[in-house]
N, C-alpha and C positions, 0 to 999 in steps of 0.2 A: 273483662272482670267478673268471677261468679259472683253472686248474691250472697253466697254464705261469706264471703270476705268482704262485701261492703257493709253486709250486715256487722261483722265483727269488728271492723274497723271505725264506723260509725258508733258503736257501743263503747269502745273505748276511747275515742276522741272526747265522747260525752261524758264520758266518767273523770277523763282528765281534765276537763274544763269544771265541773263541779269542783273537784278535789283544790282545783287551783283558785278557785272562788271563796271557799274555806279558808284560805291561806290570808285573803285579805281582813286586815283586822279592822281597818276606817274607809269609809269612801270607797267599800267592794264594790259599788256597781259602775260607779265613774271611772275606778282604774281596770275594771274587767271590759267594760264598754271602751277604755282605751285602745286595750291591747287587739281587740276586735278592729277597731278604725283600721290600726296599724296593717292588718292582714287584709283588710277588704279593700285598701284606698287602691284607687287608678294610677298606678304608677310608680316609682320610688317616691318614698316620704320626703318631701323637700320644706317641710314646715312643720311646726308642732301644732299652733293654735289652727292650722285648717283642718286638722284630724275633726275638729267639733264640726266640720260640716259634714260629714260621712253620716248616711242614714243611720250606723251599726251604733253610732255615737249619740245618745239621745237627751243628752244634756248640754248645757250652755258652757262658752268657753271658760267663763269663771270655775265651773266645777272642776274640768281638765286643769287648770292651773292649781286650784286649793288640793287636788288627789296627788299632784307630786310632790306638793308644799309641805304639809303640815300631816301627812297620812302615814301609814307605816304597814310594810307587808311582813309576815311572818316568816321571815327568811329559812328557819330551820325546816320549818314544816314543810316548804316550797322545794327545799333540797330533798326531803323524804319523799315527795310526789315525783321528782324527775327520776330518781332511782328506781320507784316502783313501776313506772311506767318506761324504764329504758329497754331498747330493741332485745330480747331476749335470745335472738338467734344470732345475734351478731358476737364477734369474738370479746373475751374481755381486756381490750386493746384501749389506752383511753391515753388521748394527746394535751400536752399542757402547754401554753401560749399566752402570752399576757399582749396587750394592746391600749395605746391612750387616748382618751378621748382628751381632744387640745384644747386647752383654754388659755391660749399665749398671752391674748391680751384681756383678758377677764381681771382685773385686778383687785376686784370684789370679793372675788371667790376665794374662800379661804383652802388651806392643805392641798395646794398644788405643787409639783415636784416638776424637776426636769429629768425625763425621760428619753431614751432610744426611740428612734423613728426612723425606718429605714429610707424615706424617701423625701424630707424635707429637714430643713438645717438652722442652724440658729447659733450665729457668730461663728459660720463656718463649720461646727460640728452637728452632728447627725441626732441633736436634742431638739424636745420640743415640752414648753411648759403645759401643765396637764394633769389629767389623772388616771394613773395605770390599772387598768382589770385584769385579772390572770383568770382565763376561763380553762376549764378541764372538758372536755368533750369525748365521748366513745367514738371509735371509728369501726368500719366495718372494711371486710376485704375488697368488697365489689369496685370498680375503676368510675365511682361518680362522686360528686361533691357534697353527698348528705353526711351529717354528725348528729350526735345526738348529745346537746349540751346538757351536762350534770351540775357545773358550779361557776359562778360567776365572784370575785372577789375583790374589792380594792386594795390595791397595796398602799398604805399611805407614807410619805415620805419620815425616811428614817426606819421604817422598818425593815428588817432581813428578808430579803426573798425567800431565801431558804427556808427560814421560819413559817412564813405564810404558806410557800408548796408543802412541807410538811404537813401543817395542820390541815390542808385542804385533800391533800391525801388521806389520809387517817381517819378524817371526818366521811370520807366516800367509803373507803375500808369498811368501816364502820355499818353503812348501808349495803355492803354488798358481802355482807357474814352469809345468807344464805344461798350465794351461788356457787362456793367451793373455787379450788383452783387459786392461781397467783397473778391477779391484774398486773399488765403491764404499763408501765406509764412511760411515755415516749416523749422526750426535750429534744428541741434543736441547741446547737452551739451558742453558746452565752450563759448557761446554768450551769453552777458547779458541780459534775457528775459524783465527786470524790465527797462531798459534803451532805448531798444527797443521799448517798449510799449510807454514809455515818450515821446519818439521824434516822434512815428508815431500815437500820440494820436487825430490829428486832418484829417489823412486821411483814406482812406475808404480800410484800411489794417487789412486783420487778423495776427496775429502775434501767431506761435504754438513754444513752444521752450521744447524742455525736459528739467527736471532738476532731481536734486538729491534727493533722498530719506530722507535725513534728514532734508531739508528745513523746517523753521517754518515762518508761517504768521500770522496776525491779522484781526478779521472783523472790521466791520466800527466801529467807536468809539461812543460811549453811547452820548447821548445830553447833561446830566448833571453826576457828578462823583457819584459814585456809594453809598460814605458814606455819601451823602446829606452836605459833609462839601463845602464852597465857595472855589471857587478858580477856577483856569482854567482847562476845561472841558480835559480828557485824549484825546491825539492823537489815541490811538489804541484799540481796542477793544478786544473782546474773542480770545484765543490764539490757533492757529492750528499748530499742528507740525505734518510733515506726517509720523512720525514713531509711534505717539502716538494715536492709534485708538479712544481712550477715549476722545482726543479734536476735532473731526471730526465733530460730530452733524449727522443730517438729510441733506443729499446732495439735492441741489435746482435741480438736473438732475439727472437723470439715465437710463442707457439701457441694456437690456440683450438683446443679439443674439447668435445666433448658427451659427459659421463661418468653412467651410470645412478641413482649413490648421489648426485653432487654437482651434478647440472645442468650448467651452462655452466663450463666451466673455461678460464681465461686464463692464461699463465705468460708473464711476460714476464722477460728478461736483460739485465743491463748489463756488458760485460766491462772488463777493464783498469781497474779500481777499486782503491784501496786505503786505506786508514786513516793518521791520522797517529799515529804510534807514540812514547811517551817512554821514556827509559833506567831504566826501573823494571819492576817483575815479571820476567818474561821474559826482558826486554832488558836487565837491570840492568847487566852485565859489560860491556855494548858503547857504543864511544867515540859511535855513531850509529846508529840503531837503522834495519833494513833498509827498504826499499819491497817490499812482498808485496803483490801483485797477484793479484786472482782477478775471480768473477763473481758477482753480486748478483742475486737472482733473486726475483722477485714473483708471488706464486700467489693468484690470486681466483677463488673458488667461487661459484656461484650462491646454493645451498643446504648445508646440514649435515646428514648422516644422521639423527643425533640432538642435534639443538639444546639446550643448557642454559642455566642462568644463569650456569654458572662457565665454558663453554665454548661461546661463540657468536660469536667472530671467523669472519668469513668469508674473512680477507686472511693471508697467510702471505708470510715474508720468509727467505730462505735464505741462505747463504754457500757458493759453490763453489770448489774449485781443484784442478787436476790438470793432467795432462799434453796434453790436448785438449780444445776447447769442450764445454759438456756437454751430453748430449741431454735436453731440458727434458722430452720426456714421459718419459723413465726418471725424472728427478730428483723433480719433484713426486709419481708413484707411491711410490719409494722412500720418502720421507721417511712418506708415510702409513703403510707398511708396518713404520716402526720401530717402533710402538707394540705390535708381536706381540712383540717382547722381553719388554715389561712383564707381557704375561700368560704368557710362559715363565715369569721369576722369581716371579711370582704364585702359578703352580703348583707351582714348585719348592718353595714356601714353606707355603702352605697343605694340599697334598696329599701332596708326596713328602717333608716333614719338612726340609726344609735348614735352618732355624733353630732346627729343635727342640732336636738335642742341647745339654746345657749341656755342653760340654766346656771343659776349662780351657786348653790349649794351642793356639796358633793353627795348627801343625802338624798336630794332629788335626783343625781343622776345615778345612785344606786338603785332607785325604785323603777327608773325608767329601762335600765340595764335588765333588772328582773322582767320587766314586759317583755323586751327584745327575745329573751330565752325562751319563755313562754310563746312567743310566737313561732319561733325557730321550733319548739316541740310542736305544735300544732299541726304544722304545715308537715312535720315529718309524719306523724298519725294521719293525715288527712290524705297520705299518697294511694291510699286505693279508693278513695273517695271522689276525687277529683277529677271531672272531664278535660281532657287537653283542650285548650282553646288556642292553639296554634296561631300567630300572626302567618300572612300569605309568602312571608320569603322565608319561613322557618321550615325545618324537615320535619316530617311526621316522626313521631317516637313512640315504642312501645309504652305501656302504663307505668312500668317498673322502672323505665328508666327517665322518666320525667323530673328535671331539675327543679329545685326551689323555687325559681322565679316563674317556672309555669304552673306550678302547683299553687303558689299564690295567684297568680292571675285568675283561675278558677277557682279560688276559696270561697269567693260571695255567694255562688250559686250553692256551695254546700253549706254554706252557714246559714241558709234560710230553712235548711230541712233539720238543720240541732234543735235540741230544746231550750226555750228562753230560761236565762236564768237570772237574769239582773229584775229588780222591780223597777215599775215604769216609773219616768220621773215626775215628782208633785212640782203643780203649778206654781210659781213664785213671780215676784216683780224684782226689779232691781233696787239694792240698798241704799241709802242714803250717799255712801261714798264718805271720803274726807270730810271733815267739817271745815268751815272757810276761815281759812287764816293759820291752819294747822300745819307744821312742817315736822319732816323726821330727819331733817339733815341730810346730808350726805352719806352715802355708806361708806363704811370702814374698810380700808386698804388692805390687801395682804401681799404682800410679795411673796412669787415663787420661793420656795426651799431649796436651797443647793445642798445636796448630800452627794456621797459619792455614790452610783447608782451603776448597777453592771446591768448588761443588755440580758433579757428584755427590759 
């Protein structure tokens, strides 16, 4: 590692930490040191209160809970800081995905809903009660698990997933105006590709969503009736069924390349296709549903890097919409890199302890989520600063290939060289506590709200 890279990396990390500190409205010292404790703790975070025992958190456990309970973070300012410190050499490709903070038995926690969970079930259904958070992370083309979180927002029960997603994307687009280009937002199956395309039709965003292989679309409608008779012309043209190759016709775009991991890759795209929509769901309030056109893309690969009984399909169908014709080479690579956001969420849960604290209020979970986002960003900014401290059974790695886990393992040594931002704690003594004989009574109960929720 060159000294110039270390100096530049240290300056960017220190600058981010100072800007993050200014986003903390009250109890800023306790919140800031709590984020440092998450980064410097030995091993995975298994308990919230144990973080107050870390040397980086110089205050008592009461300050830790007080900071999460009644203090505020300027979320808009923090989103601007995250966008300003995004990796400029990464492509404008962003993954969008939702994950749930489970609170199944927390009867005193309000605003809980039932959300999809890939591995846990309730009453035979893959759902859990809790709070759902939707993340947006920038992706890179490298074969690693690094992402750059840009936003995390809680989806309240009853809120439209499409409306929340559109708001998040438009907010991020406003902070990326100086970059130019047309950012690509990648979604897995479960999101409504047609509704997202319709709501973002006037924005400079490309929507890329995986679709099922049984979808049916139609081409542009002819100007006159095929039988020549008078009457209203049809709204839908030639049928395009993903399962029926006879209906595909000649693709408008196609690309064939050779990849080291997937062998021969063939990508084909059919433009100006649209599905038949009914006046229900997202289109319930319309007299006539609109015609939403996009490009249907089929990706065929020769082999999979790690085939398994669960994932052995070598064919992928995608829906693309945006201001211009899709770049097929960018599209198929962007979707494959979408899975990096799942690695980020898994690392946030299992190592940084995102779902560990049993907080009662959703506002407390919101503050804790932002601290996890900040911790992930600091780990990324420290990639050129941390010296690898591998375990005896681990293989040596080049500095640019270190994983988030190994960067976090050496972050404490780097932390000692960073400027001190927080103020030293003031000496104090314990308060009088609750007056004798007083009682607040049992906390109110809040049943989980049952709404029709789509995956995620």
